[in-house]
C-alpha atoms as one frame of an Amber mdcrd trajectory, in Angstrom:
protein
   0.000   0.000   0.000   2.819   2.395   0.817   4.690   1.775  -2.417   1.652
   2.082  -4.686   0.560   5.425  -6.108  -3.171   5.907  -5.474  -5.442   8.041
  -7.632  -9.201   8.060  -7.103 -10.907   8.551 -10.430 -14.600   9.355 -10.298
 -14.649  10.315  -6.621 -18.265  11.392  -7.013 -19.167   7.695  -7.315 -17.608
   6.937  -3.911 -19.561   9.721  -2.165 -22.664   7.594  -1.336 -20.510   4.888
   0.257 -18.504   7.430   2.252 -21.796   8.986   3.426 -22.905   5.615   4.844
 -25.139   4.376   2.025 -25.040   0.897   0.547 -23.344   0.542  -2.813 -22.385
  -2.082  -5.359 -18.790  -1.924  -6.572 -17.291  -3.953  -9.406 -13.638  -4.767
  -9.993 -12.101  -6.415 -13.013  -9.301  -8.981 -12.852  -6.254  -6.731 -13.018
  -7.606  -4.474 -10.250  -8.580  -7.206  -7.791  -5.254  -7.388  -5.907  -5.748
  -3.736  -4.896  -9.359  -4.161  -3.762  -8.721  -4.918  -0.051  -6.598  -1.789
   0.311  -9.166   0.364  -1.473 -11.929  -0.890   0.834  -9.738  -0.240   3.863
  -9.003   3.339   2.772 -12.683   3.959   2.023 -13.780   2.396   5.331 -11.468
   4.742   7.242 -13.194   7.736   5.599 -16.711   6.346   5.967 -19.071   7.760
   8.598 -20.571   4.355   9.554 -17.902   1.829  10.546 -20.391  -0.960  11.231
 -20.934  -1.664   7.519 -20.093  -5.104   6.178 -18.775  -5.999   2.743 -20.248
  -8.876   0.756 -18.349 -10.291  -2.208 -19.730 -12.154  -5.210 -17.105 -14.037
  -7.202 -17.173 -16.332 -10.188 -17.130 -20.119  -9.789 -14.288 -20.158 -12.299
 -10.896 -21.248 -10.957  -9.605 -17.670 -10.645 -12.819 -16.590  -8.892 -12.469
 -19.345  -6.311  -8.857 -18.288  -5.716  -9.872 -14.647  -5.248 -12.646 -15.689
  -2.868 -10.155 -17.646  -0.758  -7.860 -14.627  -0.583 -10.689 -12.264   0.363
 -11.835 -14.569   3.176  -8.559 -13.734   4.936  -9.614 -10.063   5.126 -12.958
 -10.763   6.828
């Protein structure tokens, strides 16, 4: 996280989540390794820290792998 340059494109789309509303976010394959850090940064700025994240992943081999990795962050 410290060695990666972060730029938030389309910050207006993150505003509902940061205000405590429920949102649906989608990530494509090449962005998935950065997803846990993005959620952590967003959670720190969010007004309601009791929110939970639910993840829907493909049953394809790479989806099952990603799901196993994400379970470690719950």
